[in-house]
Gaussian input, Z-matrix of N, CA and C with variables (Angstrom, degrees):
# hf/3-21g

backbone

0 1
 N
 C     1     B1
 C     2     B2     1     A1
 N     3     B3     2     A2     1     D1
 C     4     B4     3     A3     2     D2
 C     5     B5     4     A4     3     D3
 N     6     B6     5     A5     4     D4
 C     7     B7     6     A6     5     D5
 C     8     B8     7     A7     6     D6
 N     9     B9     8     A8     7     D7
 C    10    B10     9     A9     8     D8
 C    11    B11    10    A10     9     D9
 N    12    B12    11    A11    10    D10
 C    13    B13    12    A12    11    D11
 C    14    B14    13    A13    12    D12
 N    15    B15    14    A14    13    D13
 C    16    B16    15    A15    14    D14
 C    17    B17    16    A16    15    D15
 N    18    B18    17    A17    16    D16
 C    19    B19    18    A18    17    D17
 C    20    B20    19    A19    18    D18
 N    21    B21    20    A20    19    D19
 C    22    B22    21    A21    20    D20
 C    23    B23    22    A22    21    D21
 N    24    B24    23    A23    22    D22
 C    25    B25    24    A24    23    D23
 C    26    B26    25    A25    24    D24
 N    27    B27    26    A26    25    D25
 C    28    B28    27    A27    26    D26
 C    29    B29    28    A28    27    D27
 N    30    B30    29    A29    28    D28
 C    31    B31    30    A30    29    D29
 C    32    B32    31    A31    30    D30
 N    33    B33    32    A32    31    D31
 C    34    B34    33    A33    32    D32
 C    35    B35    34    A34    33    D33
 N    36    B36    35    A35    34    D34
 C    37    B37    36    A36    35    D35
 C    38    B38    37    A37    36    D36
 N    39    B39    38    A38    37    D37
 C    40    B40    39    A39    38    D38
 C    41    B41    40    A40    39    D39
 N    42    B42    41    A41    40    D40
 C    43    B43    42    A42    41    D41
 C    44    B44    43    A43    42    D42
 N    45    B45    44    A44    43    D43
 C    46    B46    45    A45    44    D44
 C    47    B47    46    A46    45    D45
 N    48    B48    47    A47    46    D46
 C    49    B49    48    A48    47    D47
 C    50    B50    49    A49    48    D48
 N    51    B51    50    A50    49    D49
 C    52    B52    51    A51    50    D50
 C    53    B53    52    A52    51    D51
 N    54    B54    53    A53    52    D52
 C    55    B55    54    A54    53    D53
 C    56    B56    55    A55    54    D54
 N    57    B57    56    A56    55    D55
 C    58    B58    57    A57    56    D56
 C    59    B59    58    A58    57    D57
 N    60    B60    59    A59    58    D58
 C    61    B61    60    A60    59    D59
 C    62    B62    61    A61    60    D60
 N    63    B63    62    A62    61    D61
 C    64    B64    63    A63    62    D62
 C    65    B65    64    A64    63    D63
 N    66    B66    65    A65    64    D64
 C    67    B67    66    A66    65    D65
 C    68    B68    67    A67    66    D66
 N    69    B69    68    A68    67    D67
 C    70    B70    69    A69    68    D68
 C    71    B71    70    A70    69    D69
 N    72    B72    71    A71    70    D70
 C    73    B73    72    A72    71    D71
 C    74    B74    73    A73    72    D72
 N    75    B75    74    A74    73    D73
 C    76    B76    75    A75    74    D74
 C    77    B77    76    A76    75    D75
 N    78    B78    77    A77    76    D76
 C    79    B79    78    A78    77    D77
 C    80    B80    79    A79    78    D78
 N    81    B81    80    A80    79    D79
 C    82    B82    81    A81    80    D80
 C    83    B83    82    A82    81    D81
 N    84    B84    83    A83    82    D82
 C    85    B85    84    A84    83    D83
 C    86    B86    85    A85    84    D84
 N    87    B87    86    A86    85    D85
 C    88    B88    87    A87    86    D86
 C    89    B89    88    A88    87    D87
 N    90    B90    89    A89    88    D88
 C    91    B91    90    A90    89    D89
 C    92    B92    91    A91    90    D90
 N    93    B93    92    A92    91    D91
 C    94    B94    93    A93    92    D92
 C    95    B95    94    A94    93    D93
 N    96    B96    95    A95    94    D94
 C    97    B97    96    A96    95    D95
 C    98    B98    97    A97    96    D96
 N    99    B99    98    A98    97    D97
 C   100   B100    99    A99    98    D98
 C   101   B101   100   A100    99    D99
 N   102   B102   101   A101   100   D100
 C   103   B103   102   A102   101   D101
 C   104   B104   103   A103   102   D102
 N   105   B105   104   A104   103   D103
 C   106   B106   105   A105   104   D104
 C   107   B107   106   A106   105   D105
 N   108   B108   107   A107   106   D106
 C   109   B109   108   A108   107   D107
 C   110   B110   109   A109   108   D108
 N   111   B111   110   A110   109   D109
 C   112   B112   111   A111   110   D110
 C   113   B113   112   A112   111   D111
 N   114   B114   113   A113   112   D112
 C   115   B115   114   A114   113   D113
 C   116   B116   115   A115   114   D114
 N   117   B117   116   A116   115   D115
 C   118   B118   117   A117   116   D116
 C   119   B119   118   A118   117   D117
 N   120   B120   119   A119   118   D118
 C   121   B121   120   A120   119   D119
 C   122   B122   121   A121   120   D120
 N   123   B123   122   A122   121   D121
 C   124   B124   123   A123   122   D122
 C   125   B125   124   A124   123   D123
 N   126   B126   125   A125   124   D124
 C   127   B127   126   A126   125   D125
 C   128   B128   127   A127   126   D126
 N   129   B129   128   A128   127   D127
 C   130   B130   129   A129   128   D128
 C   131   B131   130   A130   129   D129
 N   132   B132   131   A131   130   D130
 C   133   B133   132   A132   131   D131
 C   134   B134   133   A133   132   D132
 N   135   B135   134   A134   133   D133
 C   136   B136   135   A135   134   D134
 C   137   B137   136   A136   135   D135
 N   138   B138   137   A137   136   D136
 C   139   B139   138   A138   137   D137
 C   140   B140   139   A139   138   D138
 N   141   B141   140   A140   139   D139
 C   142   B142   141   A141   140   D140
 C   143   B143   142   A142   141   D141
 N   144   B144   143   A143   142   D142
 C   145   B145   144   A144   143   D143
 C   146   B146   145   A145   144   D144
 N   147   B147   146   A146   145   D145
 C   148   B148   147   A147   146   D146
 C   149   B149   148   A148   147   D147
 N   150   B150   149   A149   148   D148
 C   151   B151   150   A150   149   D149
 C   152   B152   151   A151   150   D150
 N   153   B153   152   A152   151   D151
 C   154   B154   153   A153   152   D152
 C   155   B155   154   A154   153   D153
 N   156   B156   155   A155   154   D154
 C   157   B157   156   A156   155   D155
 C   158   B158   157   A157   156   D156
 N   159   B159   158   A158   157   D157
 C   160   B160   159   A159   158   D158
 C   161   B161   160   A160   159   D159
 N   162   B162   161   A161   160   D160
 C   163   B163   162   A162   161   D161
 C   164   B164   163   A163   162   D162
 N   165   B165   164   A164   163   D163
 C   166   B166   165   A165   164   D164
 C   167   B167   166   A166   165   D165
 N   168   B168   167   A167   166   D166
 C   169   B169   168   A168   167   D167
 C   170   B170   169   A169   168   D168
 N   171   B171   170   A170   169   D169
 C   172   B172   171   A171   170   D170
 C   173   B173   172   A172   171   D171
 N   174   B174   173   A173   172   D172
 C   175   B175   174   A174   173   D173
 C   176   B176   175   A175   174   D174
 N   177   B177   176   A176   175   D175
 C   178   B178   177   A177   176   D176
 C   179   B179   178   A178   177   D177

   B1=1.4451
   B2=1.5243
   B3=1.3367
   B4=1.4615
   B5=1.5200
   B6=1.3217
   B7=1.4507
   B8=1.5275
   B9=1.3098
   B10=1.4539
   B11=1.5292
   B12=1.3290
   B13=1.4602
   B14=1.5297
   B15=1.3220
   B16=1.4624
   B17=1.5253
   B18=1.3313
   B19=1.4574
   B20=1.5266
   B21=1.3276
   B22=1.4604
   B23=1.5164
   B24=1.3369
   B25=1.4625
   B26=1.5273
   B27=1.3294
   B28=1.4650
   B29=1.5256
   B30=1.3199
   B31=1.4636
   B32=1.5208
   B33=1.3263
   B34=1.4641
   B35=1.5305
   B36=1.3289
   B37=1.4624
   B38=1.5224
   B39=1.3301
   B40=1.4611
   B41=1.5281
   B42=1.3267
   B43=1.4680
   B44=1.5192
   B45=1.3238
   B46=1.4628
   B47=1.5222
   B48=1.3187
   B49=1.4663
   B50=1.5245
   B51=1.3215
   B52=1.4639
   B53=1.5222
   B54=1.3266
   B55=1.4629
   B56=1.5214
   B57=1.3266
   B58=1.4639
   B59=1.5203
   B60=1.3201
   B61=1.4653
   B62=1.5251
   B63=1.3265
   B64=1.4644
   B65=1.5269
   B66=1.3376
   B67=1.4659
   B68=1.5215
   B69=1.3272
   B70=1.4638
   B71=1.5261
   B72=1.3199
   B73=1.4681
   B74=1.5267
   B75=1.3309
   B76=1.4660
   B77=1.5190
   B78=1.3279
   B79=1.4608
   B80=1.5199
   B81=1.3223
   B82=1.4685
   B83=1.5277
   B84=1.3346
   B85=1.4610
   B86=1.5276
   B87=1.3355
   B88=1.4611
   B89=1.5240
   B90=1.3310
   B91=1.4667
   B92=1.5224
   B93=1.3275
   B94=1.4680
   B95=1.5230
   B96=1.3302
   B97=1.4675
   B98=1.5247
   B99=1.3244
   B100=1.4666
   B101=1.5303
   B102=1.3295
   B103=1.4699
   B104=1.5318
   B105=1.3191
   B106=1.4672
   B107=1.5290
   B108=1.3371
   B109=1.4681
   B110=1.5248
   B111=1.3384
   B112=1.4605
   B113=1.5220
   B114=1.3213
   B115=1.4587
   B116=1.5304
   B117=1.3147
   B118=1.4687
   B119=1.5276
   B120=1.3317
   B121=1.4669
   B122=1.5263
   B123=1.3167
   B124=1.4667
   B125=1.5228
   B126=1.3189
   B127=1.4668
   B128=1.5268
   B129=1.3161
   B130=1.4632
   B131=1.5233
   B132=1.3146
   B133=1.4627
   B134=1.5283
   B135=1.3204
   B136=1.4593
   B137=1.5310
   B138=1.3122
   B139=1.4663
   B140=1.5299
   B141=1.3282
   B142=1.4653
   B143=1.5254
   B144=1.3265
   B145=1.4667
   B146=1.5182
   B147=1.3257
   B148=1.4640
   B149=1.5222
   B150=1.3261
   B151=1.4665
   B152=1.5252
   B153=1.3268
   B154=1.4644
   B155=1.5216
   B156=1.3178
   B157=1.4600
   B158=1.5241
   B159=1.3131
   B160=1.4598
   B161=1.5298
   B162=1.3307
   B163=1.4667
   B164=1.5228
   B165=1.3191
   B166=1.4623
   B167=1.5269
   B168=1.3311
   B169=1.4671
   B170=1.5290
   B171=1.3172
   B172=1.4698
   B173=1.5280
   B174=1.3142
   B175=1.4641
   B176=1.5289
   B177=1.3054
   B178=1.4727
   B179=1.4952
   A1=110.77
   A2=116.63
   A3=119.97
   A4=109.76
   A5=116.34
   A6=120.32
   A7=110.96
   A8=116.27
   A9=120.73
   A10=110.28
   A11=116.48
   A12=120.65
   A13=111.14
   A14=115.94
   A15=120.06
   A16=109.45
   A17=116.35
   A18=120.68
   A19=110.16
   A20=117.35
   A21=121.56
   A22=110.59
   A23=116.74
   A24=121.50
   A25=110.52
   A26=116.29
   A27=120.12
   A28=111.23
   A29=116.99
   A30=120.37
   A31=110.28
   A32=116.26
   A33=120.59
   A34=110.31
   A35=117.07
   A36=121.70
   A37=110.44
   A38=117.02
   A39=121.05
   A40=110.41
   A41=116.09
   A42=120.55
   A43=110.54
   A44=117.13
   A45=120.75
   A46=111.48
   A47=116.64
   A48=120.31
   A49=110.95
   A50=116.37
   A51=120.33
   A52=110.65
   A53=116.15
   A54=120.01
   A55=110.43
   A56=116.92
   A57=120.52
   A58=110.66
   A59=116.75
   A60=120.33
   A61=110.82
   A62=116.65
   A63=120.64
   A64=110.14
   A65=116.74
   A66=120.28
   A67=111.05
   A68=117.09
   A69=121.38
   A70=109.91
   A71=116.58
   A72=120.64
   A73=110.54
   A74=117.01
   A75=120.13
   A76=111.01
   A77=116.57
   A78=120.02
   A79=110.77
   A80=116.88
   A81=121.00
   A82=110.82
   A83=116.57
   A84=121.03
   A85=110.56
   A86=116.46
   A87=119.59
   A88=111.74
   A89=117.63
   A90=120.19
   A91=110.08
   A92=116.75
   A93=120.15
   A94=111.38
   A95=116.40
   A96=120.42
   A97=110.06
   A98=116.77
   A99=121.22
   A100=110.42
   A101=116.55
   A102=120.06
   A103=110.49
   A104=116.79
   A105=120.67
   A106=110.47
   A107=116.15
   A108=120.35
   A109=111.08
   A110=116.36
   A111=120.02
   A112=110.70
   A113=117.26
   A114=121.49
   A115=110.57
   A116=116.95
   A117=120.27
   A118=110.66
   A119=116.58
   A120=120.28
   A121=110.39
   A122=117.30
   A123=120.81
   A124=111.39
   A125=116.63
   A126=119.90
   A127=110.68
   A128=116.78
   A129=120.68
   A130=110.05
   A131=116.61
   A132=121.03
   A133=110.77
   A134=116.48
   A135=121.07
   A136=110.60
   A137=116.29
   A138=120.88
   A139=110.38
   A140=116.81
   A141=120.65
   A142=111.02
   A143=116.59
   A144=119.83
   A145=111.31
   A146=116.61
   A147=120.24
   A148=110.87
   A149=116.82
   A150=120.35
   A151=110.44
   A152=116.72
   A153=120.70
   A154=110.92
   A155=116.44
   A156=121.13
   A157=110.26
   A158=115.88
   A159=120.39
   A160=111.03
   A161=116.42
   A162=120.50
   A163=111.03
   A164=117.03
   A165=120.70
   A166=111.35
   A167=116.45
   A168=120.09
   A169=110.53
   A170=117.33
   A171=120.88
   A172=111.17
   A173=117.04
   A174=121.03
   A175=112.20
   A176=116.49
   A177=120.14
   A178=111.28
   D1=-41.81
   D2=178.74
   D3=-63.59
   D4=-38.76
   D5=-179.74
   D6=-60.97
   D7=-39.02
   D8=179.38
   D9=-63.55
   D10=-41.25
   D11=179.37
   D12=-66.72
   D13=-40.52
   D14=178.62
   D15=-64.15
   D16=-44.48
   D17=179.39
   D18=-60.45
   D19=-44.96
   D20=178.82
   D21=-61.82
   D22=-43.70
   D23=179.89
   D24=-61.42
   D25=-45.44
   D26=-179.79
   D27=-65.14
   D28=-40.63
   D29=178.68
   D30=-64.38
   D31=-41.83
   D32=179.59
   D33=-65.55
   D34=-42.29
   D35=178.80
   D36=-63.14
   D37=-44.04
   D38=178.81
   D39=-61.38
   D40=-43.13
   D41=179.01
   D42=-62.06
   D43=-44.45
   D44=178.95
   D45=-61.81
   D46=-43.21
   D47=178.92
   D48=-63.94
   D49=-40.74
   D50=178.86
   D51=-62.99
   D52=-41.94
   D53=179.53
   D54=-66.08
   D55=-40.52
   D56=179.05
   D57=-62.95
   D58=-43.09
   D59=179.04
   D60=-63.76
   D61=-41.63
   D62=179.75
   D63=-64.64
   D64=-44.24
   D65=178.66
   D66=-62.58
   D67=-41.23
   D68=179.06
   D69=-62.93
   D70=-42.53
   D71=179.51
   D72=-63.05
   D73=-41.02
   D74=178.62
   D75=-65.61
   D76=-43.22
   D77=178.16
   D78=-61.69
   D79=-44.57
   D80=179.18
   D81=-60.76
   D82=-40.72
   D83=179.20
   D84=-60.38
   D85=-48.36
   D86=-177.62
   D87=-68.44
   D88=-35.37
   D89=176.97
   D90=-64.59
   D91=-46.33
   D92=179.42
   D93=-63.59
   D94=-39.31
   D95=178.23
   D96=-62.86
   D97=-44.18
   D98=179.84
   D99=-64.34
   D100=-43.56
   D101=178.82
   D102=-63.01
   D103=-38.75
   D104=178.89
   D105=-63.57
   D106=-41.68
   D107=178.04
   D108=-64.80
   D109=-41.55
   D110=178.74
   D111=-63.77
   D112=-42.25
   D113=179.56
   D114=-63.07
   D115=-41.06
   D116=177.71
   D117=-62.65
   D118=-40.80
   D119=179.12
   D120=-65.92
   D121=-40.48
   D122=178.09
   D123=-64.73
   D124=-40.64
   D125=178.31
   D126=-63.57
   D127=-40.79
   D128=178.74
   D129=-64.98
   D130=-41.57
   D131=178.33
   D132=-63.34
   D133=-42.54
   D134=177.93
   D135=-62.83
   D136=-41.94
   D137=179.04
   D138=-60.01
   D139=-45.09
   D140=179.71
   D141=-65.34
   D142=-39.76
   D143=178.67
   D144=-63.60
   D145=-40.78
   D146=178.44
   D147=-65.20
   D148=-38.38
   D149=178.01
   D150=-64.41
   D151=-42.83
   D152=178.68
   D153=-63.73
   D154=-41.88
   D155=178.68
   D156=-62.51
   D157=-43.29
   D158=179.29
   D159=-61.57
   D160=-42.22
   D161=178.14
   D162=-62.85
   D163=-42.29
   D164=179.31
   D165=-65.32
   D166=-39.61
   D167=179.31
   D168=-65.43
   D169=-36.08
   D170=179.71
   D171=-68.31
   D172=-31.01
   D173=-179.76
   D174=-74.58
   D175=-18.88
   D176=-177.54
   D177=-77.89

């Protein structure tokens, strides 16, 4: 009977750990995706700023 409880406990613990790892992986994926989108937006903003600067320099 004790063995059955230990087996159940270990199975439950393994399941919880697996779920935690899966949740962590999903969170990491969404964080990286968000950071990638932010970086792309910053690069686009930098590109536009450089273009504006170039236009201003040409007018001088």
